[in-house]
C-alpha positions in Angstrom: 121.7 61.6 128.2 119.1 59.7 130.2 116.5 57.6 128.5 113.7 59.9 129.6 115.4 62.9 128.1 116.1 60.9 124.9 112.5 59.9 124.6 111.3 63.4 125.1 113.6 64.7 122.5 112.4 62.1 120.1 108.8 63.0 120.8 109.4 66.6 120.2 111.3 65.9 117.0 108.5 63.6 115.8 105.9 66.3 116.4 108.1 68.8 114.6 108.5 66.7 111.5 104.8 65.9 111.6 104.0 69.6 111.0 106.9 69.9 108.5 105.8 66.9 106.6 102.2 68.2 106.4 103.5 71.5 105.1 105.8 69.8 102.6 102.9 67.8 101.2 101.0 71.0 100.6 104.0 72.6 99.0 104.5 69.7 96.6 101.1 70.2 95.0 101.2 74.0 95.5 98.2 74.0 97.8 96.0 71.8 95.5 95.2 69.2 98.2 93.0 67.3 95.8 96.0 66.2 93.9 97.3 64.3 97.0 96.4 60.6 97.5 96.0 61.3 101.2 95.3 64.2 103.4 98.4 66.3 104.4 98.4 65.1 108.1 98.9 61.5 106.9 102.1 62.6 105.1 103.3 64.3 108.4 102.5 61.2 110.3 104.4 59.1 107.8 107.5 61.3 108.2 107.1 61.2 112.0 106.9 57.4 112.0 110.1 57.2 109.8 111.9 59.3 112.4 110.6 57.6 115.5 110.4 53.9 114.6 114.1 53.4 113.5 115.3 55.4 116.5 113.2 53.4 118.9 114.3 50.1 117.3 118.0 51.1 117.7 117.3 52.0 121.3 115.5 48.8 122.2 118.2 46.6 120.5 121.0 48.5 122.2 119.4 48.2 125.7 118.9 44.4 125.1 122.4 43.7 123.8 124.5 46.1 125.9 124.0 44.4 129.3 125.1 41.0 127.8 128.2 42.5 126.3 129.2 44.4 129.5 128.4 41.4 131.6 130.5 39.1 129.5 133.4 41.6 129.6 133.0 42.0 133.3 133.2 38.2 133.9 136.2 37.9 131.7 138.1 40.5 133.8 137.5 38.7 137.1 140.6 37.3 138.8 141.4 33.6 138.2 140.8 32.8 141.9 137.2 34.0 141.5 136.6 32.3 138.1 137.7 28.9 139.6 135.3 29.2 142.5 131.7 28.2 142.9 129.4 29.5 140.1 126.9 31.0 142.7 129.8 33.0 144.2 130.7 34.4 140.7 127.2 35.6 140.2 127.1 37.2 143.7 130.4 39.0 143.0 129.3 40.3 139.6 126.1 41.6 141.2 128.1 43.3 143.9 130.4 45.0 141.3 127.4 46.2 139.3 125.9 47.7 142.5 129.2 49.3 143.3 129.2 50.9 139.9 125.9 52.6 140.6 126.9 53.5 144.2 124.4 51.1 145.7 126.9 49.1 147.9 129.4 50.2 150.4 131.2 48.5 153.2 134.4 47.1 154.5 133.9 43.7 152.8 134.5 45.1 149.4 137.8 43.9 148.0 140.1 46.2 145.9 139.7 44.3 142.6 135.9 44.9 143.0 136.4 48.6 143.1 138.6 48.6 140.1 136.2 46.5 138.0 133.3 48.7 139.2 135.1 51.8 137.9 135.8 50.1 134.6 132.2 48.9 134.4 130.8 52.4 135.1 133.1 53.9 132.5 132.1 51.3 129.9 128.5 51.9 130.7 128.8 55.7 130.3 130.7 55.2 127.0 127.9 52.8 125.9 125.2 55.4 126.8 127.0 58.1 124.7 127.3 55.8 121.8 123.7 54.8 122.1 122.6 58.4 122.1 124.6 59.1 119.0 123.2 56.0 117.2 119.6 56.7 118.2 119.8 60.3 116.9 121.6 59.2 113.8 118.9 56.7 113.0 116.2 59.4 113.7 117.9 61.8 111.4 118.3 59.3 108.6 114.7 58.1 109.0 113.4 61.7 108.9 115.3 62.4 105.7 114.1 59.3 104.1 110.5 60.1 105.0 110.8 63.6 103.5 112.2 62.2 100.3 109.3 59.9 99.9 106.7 62.6 99.9 105.0 62.9 96.5 101.4 63.2 95.4 100.9 59.6 94.4 102.3 58.1 97.6 99.7 56.2 99.6 100.6 57.8 102.9 97.3 56.9 104.6 97.6 53.2 103.8 101.2 53.0 105.1 100.4 54.9 108.3 97.4 52.8 109.0 99.5 49.6 108.3 102.0 50.7 110.9 99.2 51.6 113.4 97.6 48.2 112.8 101.0 46.5 113.6 101.3 48.6 116.8 97.8 47.5 117.9 98.6 43.9 117.2 101.8 44.2 119.3 99.9 45.8 122.1 97.2 43.1 122.0 99.9 40.4 122.1 101.5 41.8 125.3 99.1 40.0 127.6 99.8 36.7 125.8 103.5 37.2 125.8 103.5 38.3 129.5 101.5 35.2 130.4 103.9 32.9 128.5 106.9 34.7 130.1 105.5 34.1 133.6 104.8 30.5 132.9 108.2 29.8 131.4 110.1 31.7 134.1 108.5 29.4 136.7 108.3 26.2 134.7 112.1 25.7 134.2 112.9 26.3 137.9 110.0 24.0 138.9 111.4 21.3 136.7 114.8 21.7 138.5 113.0 21.4 141.9 111.3 18.2 140.9 114.6 16.7 139.8 115.6 16.7 143.5 112.2 16.3 145.3 109.7 13.6 144.1 106.3 14.7 142.9 104.5 12.6 145.5 106.4 14.1 148.4 105.5 17.6 147.3 101.8 17.2 146.4 100.9 14.6 149.0 103.2 15.4 151.8 101.6 16.7 155.0 104.8 18.1 156.7 106.3 21.4 155.7 109.9 21.6 157.1 112.3 23.1 154.4 115.3 23.1 156.8 116.9 26.3 155.6 120.7 26.0 154.9 123.0 28.9 154.4 124.6 29.4 151.0 127.5 26.9 150.5 126.7 24.8 153.6 125.1 21.9 151.7 122.3 21.6 154.3 119.7 18.8 154.5 117.0 18.6 152.0 114.0 19.0 154.3 110.4 18.0 153.8 108.3 20.0 151.3 104.7 18.7 151.7 102.5 21.4 150.3 99.1 20.1 151.6 99.3 22.3 154.8 100.0 25.4 152.7 97.3 24.6 150.1 94.8 23.9 152.8 95.7 27.1 154.6 95.2 29.0 151.4 91.8 27.4 150.8 90.7 27.8 154.4 91.5 31.5 154.6 89.8 32.0 151.3 86.7 30.1 152.5 86.4 32.4 155.6 87.0 35.5 153.5 84.2 34.5 151.0 81.9 33.7 153.9 82.3 37.4 154.8 82.5 39.0 151.4 79.8 37.2 149.4 76.8 37.9 151.7 77.8 41.5 152.4 78.8 42.2 148.8 75.8 40.5 147.3 73.3 42.3 149.6 75.0 45.6 148.9 74.8 45.0 145.2 71.1 44.2 145.4 70.4 47.3 147.4 72.3 49.6 145.1 70.8 48.1 141.9 67.1 47.7 143.1 66.4 49.8 146.1 68.8 52.8 146.3 67.8 56.1 144.9 70.1 57.5 142.1 71.6 60.1 144.5 72.2 57.5 147.2 73.8 55.0 144.7 76.1 57.8 143.3 77.5 58.2 146.9 77.4 54.7 148.3 79.0 52.8 145.4 82.2 55.0 145.2 82.5 54.8 148.9 82.2 51.1 148.9 84.8 50.8 146.1 87.3 52.8 148.1 87.9 49.6 150.0 89.5 48.2 146.9 92.1 51.0 146.8 93.3 50.6 150.4 96.8 49.0 150.4 96.8 45.5 151.8 99.5 46.4 154.4 96.9 48.8 155.9 94.4 45.9 156.2 97.2 43.9 157.8 97.8 46.5 160.4 94.0 46.8 161.0 93.8 43.0 161.6 96.9 43.0 163.8 96.0 46.0 166.0 92.2 45.9 166.0 90.4 42.8 164.7 92.8 40.2 166.2 92.7 41.6 169.8 89.0 42.2 169.5 88.2 38.6 168.5 90.5 37.4 171.3 88.7 39.5 173.9 85.3 38.3 172.7 86.5 34.7 172.8 87.7 35.1 176.3 84.3 36.6 177.3 82.4 33.5 176.0 85.1 31.0 177.1 86.8 30.4 173.7 90.6 30.4 173.2 90.9 32.5 170.1 94.5 33.4 169.0 94.9 37.0 167.9 96.6 35.7 164.8 94.3 33.1 163.4 92.5 32.0 160.3 89.4 33.8 161.5 91.2 37.1 161.8 92.9 36.9 158.4 89.8 35.6 156.7 87.5 38.3 158.2 89.8 41.2 157.2 90.4 39.7 153.8 86.7 39.4 153.3 86.3 43.1 154.0 89.0 43.8 151.4 87.3 41.9 148.6 83.7 43.1 149.3 84.1 45.7 146.5 85.0 43.0 143.9 81.8 41.1 144.7 79.5 44.1 145.1 80.6 46.2 142.1 80.7 43.3 139.6 77.4 41.9 140.9 75.8 45.3 140.8 76.8 45.7 137.2 75.4 42.2 136.4 72.0 42.8 138.2 71.7 46.3 136.5 72.3 44.6 133.1 69.2 42.3 133.5 66.6 43.7 131.0 64.0 46.0 132.5 61.3 44.1 130.5 61.8 41.1 132.8 61.1 43.2 135.9 58.0 44.9 134.3 56.6 41.5 133.2 56.9 40.3 136.8 55.3 43.4 138.2 52.5 43.0 135.6 51.8 39.5 136.9 51.3 40.9 140.4 54.7 40.1 141.9 56.2 42.4 144.6 59.6 43.9 144.3 61.2 41.4 146.6 59.5 38.4 144.8 60.7 39.9 141.5 64.3 40.1 142.8 64.3 36.6 144.3 62.5 34.8 141.4 63.3 36.8 138.3 66.3 39.2 138.6 68.5 37.0 140.8 68.2 33.8 138.7 68.8 35.8 135.5 71.9 37.4 137.0 73.2 34.3 138.7 75.8 33.3 136.0 77.3 36.8 136.2 77.2 36.8 140.0 79.0 33.4 140.0 81.7 34.8 137.7 82.2 37.8 140.1 82.5 35.5 143.1 85.1 33.3 141.3 87.2 36.4 140.4 87.0 37.4 144.0 88.2 34.0 145.1 91.2 34.4 142.8 92.0 37.7 144.5 91.7 36.1 147.9 94.0 33.2 147.0 96.8 35.5 146.0 96.8 37.7 149.0 100.0 37.7 151.2 100.3 40.7 153.4 97.1 40.2 155.4 97.9 36.5 156.0 101.5 37.3 157.2 100.3 39.9 159.7 97.0 38.4 160.8 97.4 34.6 160.6 101.2 34.0 161.1 103.6 31.8 159.2 103.0 28.4 160.8 102.2 25.6 158.4 99.3 24.1 160.3 97.0 21.4 158.9 93.9 22.1 161.0 90.2 22.7 160.5 90.0 25.0 163.6 89.6 28.7 162.4 90.7 29.9 165.8 94.3 28.7 165.3 97.2 30.2 163.4 97.7 29.1 159.8 99.6 30.1 156.7 99.3 30.1 153.0 101.2 29.3 149.8 102.0 32.9 149.0 103.5 33.6 152.5 105.8 30.6 152.1 106.9 31.8 148.6 108.0 35.1 150.2 109.8 33.2 153.0 111.6 30.8 150.7 113.0 33.6 148.5 114.1 35.8 151.5 117.6 35.5 152.9 121.0 34.4 151.8 120.4 30.9 150.4 121.7 29.0 147.4 119.5 29.7 144.5 119.9 26.2 143.1 119.0 24.5 146.4 115.5 22.9 146.9 114.8 25.4 149.7 114.8 28.2 147.1 113.4 26.3 144.1 110.4 25.1 146.0 109.1 28.7 145.8 108.8 28.3 142.0 106.9 25.0 142.5 104.5 26.7 144.9 104.1 29.6 142.6 103.4 27.4 139.6 100.8 25.5 141.5 99.1 28.7 142.7 99.3 30.0 139.1 97.5 27.0 137.7 94.8 27.2 140.4 94.1 30.9 139.9 94.3 30.6 136.1 91.7 27.9 136.2 89.4 29.9 138.4 89.8 32.9 136.1 89.0 30.8 133.0 85.9 29.4 134.6 84.8 32.9 135.8 85.3 34.4 132.3 83.4 31.7 130.6 80.5 32.0 133.0 80.5 35.8 132.5 80.7 35.4 128.7 77.8 33.0 128.6 75.7 35.5 130.6 76.6 38.4 128.3 75.7 36.3 125.2 72.3 35.6 126.8 71.3 39.3 127.2 73.2 41.3 124.6 
């Protein structure tokens, strides 16, 4: 039975015992609901939780432990010639066998022992799925029976159900923290491994990016991993993008908040926010096919040599993409400025434009700064537009008419292809990712603090 089917069955069973539990609570007191500590629905929810929680716990534990057991068994069954080989090769063979078991790999390079182990692995996985199904439903049945046996008038069903719900809410609120910690730890350990082979000064202060890719097992040269050209490219493209997005987004926000009629605002704002929902690859095609050639032709007309794939092209299109981030957030901030401040300005004889410039805008400035910082974080993490519109050349230049690349592009390049995972050429992607994570996290923290200060001022 598939996981989806199993979850649907558990959901239906939980709903069924919910109604049965509510009915059972009424039967215990023969319809005298006042004799119950809690309302009948709480007893039904109590039984439903007893059915669902143990079953889900068994399922989660099984899904966490089963891959480790099957993986260890698969490695133990590998031929001695493979076990005595390189560790990276063992991992590749294990991944190939698992793919064979799911029908994801075919070809003439598959050896006979791989097919045999893949059949055994698939059979063991099917057996494990059957055992898991039986264990999950057994836990559900046992939990449901225990829940029914607990039903009695004096039982504090409401308190127990609310306790479980409170725990679930705490777990849900902890997901963001745990996710952040997982992201940091997953990059931190590999970053440490990278800096064991490449000095910190060479990475953070180097001006040459030449990783010198080496095929797996070839033991190629170390290369040069100066990240300054990549970091400068990221910042340069972001500066150009913000030069486009900030004026357009801010003026659009002022118009929608202060000048537009309600009917116009109800149409213009959703249309503007549609830009945020367009896939970045579409922006990349737009830059590659339309904006790049257009800027090149305009440059030729006025005597400038503008490359179709340049910082200007990528920054301009990226600025268009992040206009909704600036306009929507700034619009909300400007709208939140108390109307009393506007009326006081009008009462002193100020015009609408003077009120916006000297009263509304200064009052909304902290929130606007926060929206701009959040937009900068979005621009720094963009990859697809840069790949298609600015190229992949690590170029330490201040000329926006030349090709350039960013940190995110090189992360993709370093993790693409058949290379040793433990080599500096691959591990540098984690160091780049960690650096970019720290930068964007710092920008987000600053933006959130600015926005929070603004909210505390007017709420």
